[in-house]
C-alpha positions as CSV (number, residue, x, y, z in Angstrom):
1,M,117.5,114.9,198.1
2,S,118.4,111.7,200.0
3,R,121.9,111.0,201.3
4,L,123.7,107.8,202.2
5,L,124.0,106.7,205.8
6,D,127.1,107.7,207.7
7,Q,128.2,104.2,208.6
8,P,131.6,103.5,210.2
9,D,134.4,101.6,208.3
10,G,134.7,97.9,208.9
11,G,131.5,96.6,207.4
12,M,130.8,94.6,204.3
13,T,132.7,95.5,201.1
14,Y,132.4,94.5,197.5
15,A,135.7,92.5,197.9
16,S,134.3,90.6,200.9
17,A,131.3,89.7,198.7
18,G,133.6,88.1,196.2
19,V,134.3,90.9,193.7
20,S,137.7,92.7,193.5
21,I,137.7,96.1,191.8
22,A,141.5,96.2,192.1
23,A,141.8,92.8,190.3
24,G,139.5,94.1,187.6
25,D,141.7,97.2,187.1
26,E,144.8,95.1,186.9
27,A,143.2,92.8,184.3
28,V,142.3,95.7,182.1
29,N,145.8,97.1,182.3
30,R,147.2,93.7,181.4
31,I,145.2,93.2,178.2
32,K,145.2,96.8,176.8
33,K,148.2,96.2,174.5
34,V,147.0,92.7,173.6
35,V,143.7,94.1,172.4
36,A,145.4,97.0,170.6
37,S,147.4,94.4,168.6
38,T,144.3,93.3,166.8
39,A,143.3,96.7,165.4
40,R,142.4,96.8,161.7
41,P,141.1,99.7,159.5
42,G,137.8,100.9,160.9
43,V,138.6,100.6,164.6
44,L,138.1,103.9,166.5
45,G,139.6,104.4,169.9
46,G,140.6,101.7,172.3
47,I,139.3,99.7,175.2
48,G,138.1,101.3,178.4
49,G,135.0,103.1,177.1
50,F,131.4,102.1,177.4
51,A,131.2,100.6,173.9
52,G,133.5,99.9,171.0
53,L,133.3,102.0,167.8
54,F,133.9,100.7,164.2
55,A,133.7,102.8,161.0
56,L,132.4,100.8,158.1
57,D,134.1,101.6,154.8
58,T,131.0,102.1,152.8
59,S,133.0,103.0,149.7
60,K,133.7,99.3,149.3
61,Y,130.0,98.3,149.2
62,S,127.1,99.7,147.3
63,S,124.6,97.8,149.5
64,P,126.4,96.5,152.6
65,V,124.7,93.8,154.7
66,L,125.9,93.3,158.3
67,V,126.2,89.7,159.5
68,A,126.4,88.7,163.1
69,S,127.1,85.5,165.1
70,A,127.3,84.5,168.7
71,D,129.0,81.4,170.2
72,G,131.1,80.0,173.0
73,V,133.7,77.3,173.6
74,G,131.6,74.9,175.4
75,T,132.9,72.2,177.8
76,K,136.3,72.3,176.1
77,L,136.8,75.0,178.8
78,E,136.7,72.2,181.4
79,V,139.7,70.5,179.8
80,A,141.5,73.9,179.9
81,R,140.6,74.4,183.6
82,Q,141.8,70.9,184.5
83,M,145.0,71.4,182.5
84,G,145.5,75.0,183.8
85,R,146.0,76.2,180.2
86,Y,143.9,78.9,178.6
87,D,146.1,80.0,175.7
88,S,144.4,78.0,173.0
89,V,140.7,78.2,173.8
90,G,140.7,81.9,172.9
91,I,141.6,80.8,169.3
92,D,138.7,78.4,169.5
93,L,136.3,81.2,170.4
94,V,137.3,83.3,167.4
95,A,137.1,80.3,165.0
96,M,133.5,79.5,166.2
97,L,132.5,83.0,165.5
98,V,134.2,84.1,162.3
99,D,133.8,80.7,160.6
100,D,130.0,81.0,161.0
101,L,130.2,84.4,159.3
102,A,132.2,82.9,156.5
103,C,129.4,80.4,155.8
104,V,127.4,83.3,154.3
105,G,130.4,84.8,152.6
106,A,130.9,87.7,155.0
107,E,134.2,89.3,155.8
108,P,134.7,89.4,159.6
109,L,135.2,92.9,160.9
110,F,135.2,92.8,164.7
111,L,134.2,90.8,167.7
112,L,133.5,91.3,171.4
113,D,134.0,88.8,174.2
114,Y,132.3,88.1,177.5
115,V,134.1,86.3,180.2
116,A,132.4,85.2,183.5
117,V,134.6,84.0,186.4
118,G,134.1,83.0,190.0
119,A,137.1,84.9,191.1
120,L,139.1,87.2,188.8
121,D,142.7,86.1,188.2
122,P,144.3,88.8,186.1
123,A,147.1,86.5,184.8
124,R,144.6,83.8,183.8
125,L,142.4,86.4,182.0
126,E,145.4,87.8,180.2
127,E,146.3,84.3,179.0
128,L,142.8,83.8,177.7
129,V,142.6,87.2,176.0
130,R,146.1,86.6,174.4
131,G,144.6,83.5,172.7
132,I,141.5,85.5,171.6
133,A,143.8,88.2,170.2
134,E,145.9,85.6,168.3
135,G,142.8,84.3,166.8
136,C,141.7,87.7,165.8
137,R,145.1,88.4,164.1
138,L,144.8,85.1,162.2
139,A,141.3,86.1,161.1
140,N,142.2,89.8,160.4
141,T,139.4,90.7,162.8
142,A,139.5,93.4,165.5
143,L,138.9,92.6,169.1
144,L,136.7,95.7,169.6
145,G,135.9,95.2,173.3
146,G,134.3,93.0,175.8
147,E,133.2,92.4,179.4
148,T,134.6,90.5,182.3
149,A,132.1,89.6,185.0
150,E,133.1,88.3,188.5
151,H,130.3,86.2,189.9
152,G,131.5,85.8,193.5
153,G,129.3,83.5,195.5
154,V,127.6,82.1,192.4
155,M,130.4,80.5,190.5
156,A,133.3,78.5,192.1
157,P,136.5,80.6,192.4
158,D,138.2,78.7,189.5
159,D,135.2,78.5,187.2
160,L,135.3,80.3,183.9
161,D,133.0,80.7,180.9
162,V,133.6,82.6,177.7
163,A,131.3,83.7,174.9
164,G,131.7,86.0,171.9
165,F,129.8,88.1,169.4
166,A,131.2,88.8,165.9
167,V,130.1,91.1,163.1
168,G,131.0,90.9,159.4
169,V,129.9,92.5,156.2
170,I,128.9,91.3,152.7
171,E,127.6,93.0,149.6
172,R,123.9,92.4,149.2
173,G,123.2,89.7,146.5
174,H,126.6,88.0,147.0
175,E,125.5,85.9,150.0
176,L,126.5,82.2,149.9
177,G,123.8,79.6,150.6
178,P,121.6,76.8,149.4
179,D,120.0,78.9,146.7
180,R,123.3,78.9,144.8
181,V,123.9,75.1,145.1
182,R,123.1,72.9,142.1
183,S,123.4,69.3,141.0
184,G,127.0,68.4,140.1
185,D,128.7,70.8,142.5
186,V,131.9,69.4,144.0
187,L,132.2,69.2,147.8
188,I,135.6,70.2,149.1
189,G,136.4,69.4,152.8
190,L,138.9,71.5,154.7
191,A,140.9,69.4,157.1
192,S,140.5,69.6,160.9
193,P,143.3,68.2,163.0
194,G,141.1,67.8,166.1
195,L,137.7,68.1,167.6
196,R,137.6,72.0,167.2
197,S,135.2,73.0,170.0
198,N,132.4,70.5,169.6
199,G,131.4,67.2,171.1
200,Y,133.4,67.7,174.3
201,S,130.7,66.5,176.6
202,L,130.8,63.1,174.9
203,A,134.6,63.1,174.5
204,R,135.2,63.9,178.1
205,R,132.7,61.3,179.3
206,V,134.5,58.6,177.2
207,L,138.2,59.7,177.7
208,V,138.4,61.4,181.1
209,E,137.4,59.3,184.1
210,R,139.8,61.2,186.4
211,P,141.5,64.6,185.9
212,D,144.9,62.8,186.0
213,D,143.9,61.0,182.7
214,L,144.5,64.3,180.9
215,R,148.2,64.1,181.9
216,G,148.8,60.6,180.4
217,P,149.4,60.0,176.7
218,A,146.5,60.5,174.4
219,W,146.9,56.8,173.3
220,D,149.6,54.2,173.5
221,G,152.7,55.7,171.9
222,A,151.2,59.2,171.5
223,A,153.7,62.1,171.4
224,R,151.5,64.3,173.5
225,S,149.2,64.0,176.5
226,L,145.4,63.5,176.2
227,G,144.9,67.0,177.6
228,E,147.2,68.5,174.9
229,E,145.4,66.6,172.2
230,L,142.0,67.8,173.4
231,L,143.3,71.4,173.5
232,V,144.5,71.4,169.9
233,P,143.1,74.8,168.7
234,S,140.5,75.1,166.0
235,V,141.7,76.0,162.5
236,I,140.3,79.4,161.5
237,Y,138.9,78.9,158.0
238,A,137.4,82.4,157.4
239,P,140.5,83.8,155.5
240,T,140.6,80.7,153.3
241,I,136.9,81.2,152.4
242,T,137.5,84.9,151.7
243,S,140.4,83.9,149.4
244,L,138.3,81.4,147.6
245,Q,135.6,84.0,146.9
246,R,138.1,86.6,145.7
247,Q,139.8,84.2,143.3
248,L,136.9,82.0,142.2
249,G,134.1,84.6,142.5
250,D,130.6,83.2,142.0
251,D,131.9,79.6,141.5
252,V,131.9,79.3,145.3
253,H,128.3,78.4,146.1
254,A,127.9,77.5,149.7
255,V,129.8,76.7,152.9
256,A,129.0,74.5,155.9
257,H,130.9,74.9,159.2
258,I,131.1,71.5,160.8
259,T,130.3,72.2,164.5
260,G,127.7,70.8,166.8
261,G,125.7,68.2,164.9
262,G,128.7,66.9,163.1
263,I,128.9,66.2,159.4
264,M,125.3,65.1,159.1
265,G,123.7,68.0,160.9
266,N,125.7,70.7,159.2
267,V,126.3,69.7,155.6
268,V,122.5,69.4,155.2
269,R,122.4,73.2,155.9
270,L,124.0,74.0,152.5
271,L,121.5,71.9,150.6
272,P,118.2,73.1,148.9
273,A,115.2,70.9,149.2
274,D,115.7,68.9,146.0
275,L,119.4,68.0,146.3
276,D,121.5,65.5,148.3
277,A,125.2,65.7,149.4
278,V,127.0,62.4,148.7
279,I,130.2,62.1,150.7
280,A,132.8,59.4,150.6
281,M,134.1,58.9,154.1
282,D,137.3,57.3,152.8
283,S,138.2,60.4,150.8
284,F,139.7,62.3,153.8
285,E,141.9,61.5,156.7
286,T,140.3,61.1,160.2
287,P,142.7,62.0,163.0
288,R,143.4,59.3,165.6
289,I,141.6,61.1,168.4
290,F,138.2,60.3,166.8
291,F,139.0,56.6,166.6
292,E,140.0,56.7,170.3
293,I,136.7,58.2,171.2
294,Q,134.8,55.6,169.1
295,R,136.8,52.6,170.4
296,R,136.9,53.5,174.1
297,G,133.3,54.6,174.2
298,R,132.0,52.0,171.8
299,V,130.4,54.9,169.9
300,S,128.6,53.9,166.7
301,A,129.7,55.4,163.4
302,H,126.2,56.9,163.1
303,E,126.7,58.7,166.4
304,M,130.2,59.9,165.5
305,V,129.1,61.7,162.3
306,N,126.2,63.2,164.1
307,V,128.4,64.7,166.8
308,F,132.0,65.3,165.5
309,N,133.7,66.7,162.4
310,C,135.7,63.5,162.0
311,G,138.5,65.4,160.3
312,V,136.6,67.9,158.1
313,G,136.0,71.3,159.7
314,M,134.4,73.0,156.8
315,V,132.7,71.9,153.6
316,V,132.6,74.1,150.5
317,A,130.3,73.5,147.5
318,V,132.0,74.8,144.3
319,E,131.4,74.8,140.5
320,P,133.0,71.6,139.1
321,S,135.2,73.5,136.7
322,S,136.8,75.4,139.6
323,C,137.6,72.4,141.7
324,D,141.3,72.2,140.9
325,A,141.7,75.9,141.4
326,A,140.0,75.8,144.7
327,L,142.3,73.1,145.9
328,E,145.3,75.2,144.7
329,V,144.0,78.2,146.7
330,V,143.8,76.2,149.9
331,A,147.3,74.7,149.4
332,S,148.7,78.2,148.7
333,L,147.5,79.1,152.2
334,S,149.2,76.1,153.8
335,G,145.8,74.4,154.3
336,Q,144.8,70.9,153.5
337,A,141.7,70.1,151.4
338,F,140.1,67.0,149.9
339,V,137.4,66.4,147.3
340,I,135.0,64.5,149.5
341,G,131.9,64.2,147.4
342,A,129.4,65.9,145.2
343,V,125.8,67.3,145.0
344,S,123.2,65.3,143.2
345,A,119.4,65.1,142.8
346,G,117.6,64.1,146.0
347,S,115.6,65.2,148.9
348,R,118.0,67.3,151.1
349,T,119.8,64.4,152.6
350,V,123.5,63.8,153.4
351,V,124.4,60.4,152.1
352,L,127.6,58.8,153.4
353,T,129.4,56.1,151.4
């Protein structure tokens, strides 16, 4: 059996290499109660173990199918870093994850996060995790665990990146998707007050020449700064989709989450090969921030709809006879929805009018 060398104290340490075990312990202690606040039926134990445990209630499903997603927040984090605010980007992370699950009709169960930093700041991590926990509560999803990695000497001390992984469940045979969509279906758009978490590389290039630009008004006469406008958290739509399914049943046919790729690149994903989605762009309100990006960057309309949600964060294809009921469900949940178009015969194309 080998043994370690008997070296004297005073040499290199993990801390001198850029990783603080003490800061890591403090961070875990700070977030324990925050994580516990997201618990839902099925969660077993708490954080601190090597893995999270969740007991699936198989009595609710005769043939359960687990659905998984992975995503991050993207370069919206750079706006958060420059503003010194991390409370809302955690909500964005949850939205990106659970709303993808909702597109196949799955009920989100739990998620895990991964945070990489240059130097661990327990207070900053706590702020971020509080946002993730708030998003989990809004989505009725458990924050089951995660990992924080301190990349000393690789990332700059104030650098931070975050990603997440979510798992949901659906009864086999009840999955939403293109195979359920048919000609005549009504397309309902769920309003998005901002960019959500997509298109920030272009938005920052257009709007932020210097970090100080984030402190000024978003536009002439705006009530909040550009940074505050760009940090508006994503709406979490998953509970709305779940409510629509519960109340309308099979009349909900498909859902598209409008993320990277904008309206054009995502609505097409709910279409079968022989149908088109015809969308009237004047049927919904586009928030001012999108027009600012377009005007100041001289961005074409074609580019805008291929990058941004332009005011519609999710599109739902429903049976025409259930259109009014669907709008009432969204309104009852304090959401805003519009009839933005319909499905018709075609060749799997999104047609904007």
